[in-house]
KEBADREN-493774 format. One record per residue (C-alpha): residue in three letters; x, y, z. Coordinates in Angstrom, 2 decimals, always signed. Layout:
% residues N
<rec ala,<X,Y,Z>>,
...
This chain:
% residues 197
<rec met,<-22.03,+18.82,+31.92>>,
<rec ser,<-24.04,+17.34,+29.08>>,
<rec glu,<-26.84,+14.95,+29.91>>,
<rec leu,<-25.44,+12.35,+27.52>>,
<rec leu,<-21.98,+12.50,+29.05>>,
<rec ser,<-23.38,+12.12,+32.57>>,
<rec thr,<-25.22,+8.92,+31.56>>,
<rec leu,<-22.49,+7.42,+29.40>>,
<rec asp,<-21.88,+3.68,+29.84>>,
<rec pro,<-18.23,+2.92,+29.02>>,
<rec arg,<-19.08,-0.68,+28.10>>,
<rec arg,<-21.35,+0.54,+25.29>>,
<rec thr,<-19.26,+3.52,+24.18>>,
<rec ala,<-16.68,+3.77,+21.41>>,
<rec phe,<-14.14,+6.57,+21.13>>,
<rec leu,<-13.35,+7.15,+17.44>>,
<rec thr,<-10.17,+8.96,+16.45>>,
<rec leu,<-10.92,+10.39,+13.01>>,
<rec asp,<-8.13,+10.99,+10.47>>,
<rec ile,<-5.59,+11.94,+13.13>>,
<rec gln,<-2.68,+11.27,+10.80>>,
<rec thr,<+0.75,+12.85,+10.80>>,
<rec ala,<+0.33,+14.89,+7.62>>,
<rec leu,<-3.19,+16.06,+8.48>>,
<rec val,<-2.18,+17.17,+11.98>>,
<rec gly,<+0.58,+19.22,+10.35>>,
<rec phe,<-1.79,+20.81,+7.82>>,
<rec tyr,<-4.94,+21.40,+9.85>>,
<rec ala,<-4.33,+21.34,+13.60>>,
<rec lys,<-3.10,+23.97,+16.01>>,
<rec glu,<-0.61,+23.30,+18.77>>,
<rec asp,<-3.23,+22.59,+21.42>>,
<rec phe,<-4.96,+19.89,+19.32>>,
<rec val,<-2.65,+17.04,+20.32>>,
<rec gly,<-2.85,+18.25,+23.93>>,
<rec ala,<-6.61,+17.69,+23.82>>,
<rec val,<-6.46,+14.33,+22.05>>,
<rec thr,<-3.98,+12.66,+24.39>>,
<rec pro,<-6.06,+12.90,+27.59>>,
<rec leu,<-9.18,+11.76,+25.71>>,
<rec leu,<-7.49,+8.55,+24.68>>,
<rec ala,<-6.21,+8.09,+28.23>>,
<rec cys,<-9.79,+8.47,+29.51>>,
<rec ala,<-11.12,+5.91,+27.03>>,
<rec arg,<-8.42,+3.42,+27.91>>,
<rec asn,<-8.80,+3.93,+31.66>>,
<rec leu,<-12.53,+3.29,+31.30>>,
<rec asn,<-11.90,+0.17,+29.18>>,
<rec ala,<-14.13,+1.73,+26.54>>,
<rec thr,<-13.75,+0.66,+22.91>>,
<rec val,<-11.22,+2.70,+20.92>>,
<rec ile,<-11.29,+2.60,+17.11>>,
<rec his,<-8.90,+4.53,+14.89>>,
<rec val,<-10.11,+5.70,+11.49>>,
<rec lys,<-7.74,+6.95,+8.81>>,
<rec val,<-7.95,+7.91,+5.17>>,
<rec gly,<-5.87,+5.87,+2.75>>,
<rec phe,<-5.71,+4.75,-0.87>>,
<rec arg,<-4.08,+2.07,-2.98>>,
<rec pro,<-1.30,+3.11,-5.37>>,
<rec ser,<-2.76,+4.84,-8.46>>,
<rec phe,<-5.97,+5.58,-6.49>>,
<rec pro,<-8.46,+3.10,-8.01>>,
<rec glu,<-10.98,+4.09,-5.31>>,
<rec val,<-11.16,+7.70,-6.53>>,
<rec ser,<-13.89,+8.56,-9.01>>,
<rec glu,<-13.54,+11.53,-11.36>>,
<rec arg,<-16.95,+12.58,-10.05>>,
<rec asn,<-15.60,+12.92,-6.50>>,
<rec arg,<-14.53,+16.56,-6.58>>,
<rec leu,<-12.53,+16.48,-3.34>>,
<rec phe,<-10.47,+13.32,-3.76>>,
<rec ser,<-9.97,+13.59,-7.52>>,
<rec ser,<-8.55,+17.10,-7.10>>,
<rec leu,<-6.10,+15.78,-4.49>>,
<rec thr,<-4.89,+12.90,-6.63>>,
<rec lys,<-4.31,+15.23,-9.61>>,
<rec asn,<-2.02,+17.45,-7.53>>,
<rec pro,<+1.47,+15.83,-7.61>>,
<rec asp,<+2.36,+17.01,-4.09>>,
<rec tyr,<-0.87,+15.70,-2.56>>,
<rec ala,<-0.75,+12.51,-4.61>>,
<rec lys,<+2.75,+11.78,-3.31>>,
<rec met,<+1.67,+12.46,+0.28>>,
<rec leu,<-1.39,+10.19,-0.02>>,
<rec asn,<+0.83,+7.15,-0.50>>,
<rec thr,<+3.49,+7.79,+2.15>>,
<rec glu,<+4.10,+7.21,+5.83>>,
<rec leu,<+2.87,+10.76,+6.41>>,
<rec leu,<-0.61,+9.28,+6.41>>,
<rec ser,<+0.22,+6.91,+9.25>>,
<rec leu,<-1.59,+7.53,+12.52>>,
<rec his,<-0.04,+10.41,+14.44>>,
<rec pro,<+2.17,+9.20,+17.33>>,
<rec ala,<-0.28,+10.78,+19.81>>,
<rec val,<-2.93,+8.22,+18.80>>,
<rec glu,<-0.77,+5.18,+18.17>>,
<rec ala,<-3.07,+2.18,+18.18>>,
<rec arg,<-2.69,-0.50,+20.81>>,
<rec pro,<-2.92,-4.15,+19.69>>,
<rec asp,<-6.57,-4.42,+20.78>>,
<rec glu,<-7.61,-1.17,+19.02>>,
<rec pro,<-8.82,-1.67,+15.44>>,
<rec val,<-7.55,+0.65,+12.71>>,
<rec ile,<-9.97,+1.27,+9.84>>,
<rec ala,<-8.79,+2.59,+6.48>>,
<rec lys,<-11.35,+4.53,+4.47>>,
<rec ser,<-11.41,+6.07,+1.01>>,
<rec arg,<-14.37,+8.38,+1.53>>,
<rec ile,<-15.13,+11.17,+3.99>>,
<rec ser,<-17.43,+9.30,+6.40>>,
<rec ala,<-15.97,+6.64,+8.69>>,
<rec phe,<-18.93,+4.41,+7.80>>,
<rec glu,<-18.78,+4.48,+3.99>>,
<rec gly,<-17.06,+1.39,+2.58>>,
<rec thr,<-15.66,+0.21,+5.94>>,
<rec asp,<-16.49,-2.45,+8.50>>,
<rec leu,<-17.15,+0.12,+11.25>>,
<rec lys,<-20.81,-0.96,+11.63>>,
<rec ile,<-19.76,-4.56,+12.21>>,
<rec leu,<-17.16,-3.57,+14.81>>,
<rec leu,<-19.69,-1.43,+16.68>>,
<rec arg,<-22.44,-4.04,+16.50>>,
<rec ser,<-20.14,-6.79,+17.74>>,
<rec lys,<-19.44,-4.75,+20.89>>,
<rec asp,<-23.09,-3.68,+21.33>>,
<rec ile,<-22.04,-0.02,+21.10>>,
<rec asp,<-24.79,+2.61,+21.31>>,
<rec thr,<-22.74,+5.79,+21.93>>,
<rec leu,<-19.92,+7.31,+19.90>>,
<rec val,<-17.39,+9.90,+21.07>>,
<rec leu,<-15.99,+11.60,+17.97>>,
<rec phe,<-12.89,+13.74,+17.55>>,
<rec gly,<-10.42,+14.39,+14.78>>,
<rec ile,<-9.53,+16.20,+11.56>>,
<rec ile,<-11.40,+17.90,+9.95>>,
<rec thr,<-14.57,+19.21,+11.54>>,
<rec ser,<-16.19,+20.02,+8.19>>,
<rec gly,<-15.18,+16.64,+6.75>>,
<rec val,<-14.95,+13.34,+8.60>>,
<rec val,<-16.36,+14.66,+11.89>>,
<rec leu,<-19.46,+16.15,+10.28>>,
<rec ser,<-20.08,+13.25,+7.88>>,
<rec thr,<-19.56,+10.57,+10.50>>,
<rec ala,<-21.73,+12.37,+13.07>>,
<rec leu,<-24.64,+12.78,+10.66>>,
<rec glu,<-24.48,+9.16,+9.53>>,
<rec ala,<-24.19,+7.93,+13.12>>,
<rec met,<-27.30,+9.88,+14.10>>,
<rec asp,<-29.20,+8.37,+11.16>>,
<rec gln,<-28.22,+4.96,+12.50>>,
<rec asp,<-29.56,+5.84,+15.96>>,
<rec tyr,<-26.23,+6.16,+17.78>>,
<rec arg,<-25.95,+8.67,+20.58>>,
<rec val,<-23.16,+11.05,+19.58>>,
<rec leu,<-20.75,+13.19,+21.58>>,
<rec ile,<-18.31,+15.47,+19.77>>,
<rec val,<-15.27,+16.81,+21.62>>,
<rec arg,<-14.87,+20.36,+20.30>>,
<rec asp,<-11.27,+21.12,+21.30>>,
<rec ala,<-10.16,+17.74,+19.93>>,
<rec cys,<-11.51,+18.61,+16.49>>,
<rec ala,<-9.61,+20.73,+13.98>>,
<rec asp,<-10.42,+22.55,+10.76>>,
<rec asn,<-8.50,+25.03,+8.65>>,
<rec asp,<-11.57,+27.31,+8.65>>,
<rec pro,<-12.12,+28.46,+12.26>>,
<rec glu,<-15.44,+30.17,+11.46>>,
<rec leu,<-16.85,+27.07,+9.78>>,
<rec his,<-15.55,+24.91,+12.64>>,
<rec ala,<-17.38,+27.07,+15.19>>,
<rec cys,<-20.54,+27.33,+13.09>>,
<rec leu,<-20.79,+23.56,+12.63>>,
<rec leu,<-20.21,+22.83,+16.30>>,
<rec asp,<-22.31,+25.65,+17.76>>,
<rec arg,<-25.18,+25.90,+15.29>>,
<rec leu,<-25.55,+22.61,+13.43>>,
<rec leu,<-24.11,+19.76,+15.47>>,
<rec ala,<-24.99,+21.12,+18.92>>,
<rec lys,<-28.67,+20.79,+17.97>>,
<rec arg,<-28.26,+17.14,+17.01>>,
<rec thr,<-25.47,+15.85,+19.25>>,
<rec asp,<-23.79,+16.75,+22.52>>,
<rec val,<-20.74,+18.96,+22.01>>,
<rec val,<-18.37,+18.77,+24.97>>,
<rec thr,<-14.78,+19.62,+25.86>>,
<rec thr,<-11.85,+17.40,+26.75>>,
<rec ala,<-11.90,+18.87,+30.26>>,
<rec gln,<-15.53,+17.80,+30.70>>,
<rec val,<-14.75,+14.26,+29.60>>,
<rec val,<-11.75,+14.11,+31.95>>,
<rec gln,<-13.84,+15.47,+34.83>>,
<rec trp,<-16.55,+12.89,+34.19>>,
<rec thr,<-13.98,+10.09,+33.98>>,
<rec gln,<-12.43,+11.06,+37.30>>,
<rec ala,<-15.86,+10.85,+38.96>>,
<rec gln,<-16.32,+7.23,+37.90>>,
């Protein structure tokens, strides 16, 4: 078990679901992804830890998207993607349906911090540890983890509750980059730790 997980204080921990939206689960996740996410949320809620849901979303006609942003501008120029970006398909996946006391943050950039009130929500709860999981590993998970570390948060990433359409990149990021800077754990380890509380 990771040292960080063994010393985790639920009162000062936030579980962040990252871009776990219906369309993105369909595009990027394998069948076992939802099976890993569901028990994580149950753990967070049983511990009375803070749960915050982060999702990507845009206004009609995409005024937030700059031509200089290669990723998002390419999506908005593709009619199929553009249509999807403004539909219910970008609602939170039913597996992570937010409860009334769980904030939902909409973002228009890759990181959960950029252009959102996430910092305020975390500061108001005196959070010092983040448990990250979601879609995609090479996008929101990576960007949010790096920014969180720069802001002195302790970071846990739940590997089997992260998904990417490039399995080799997913493994490389978790095993070689992020494991040196954060604690990378499994859903089973989080569940085991929760049951010991």
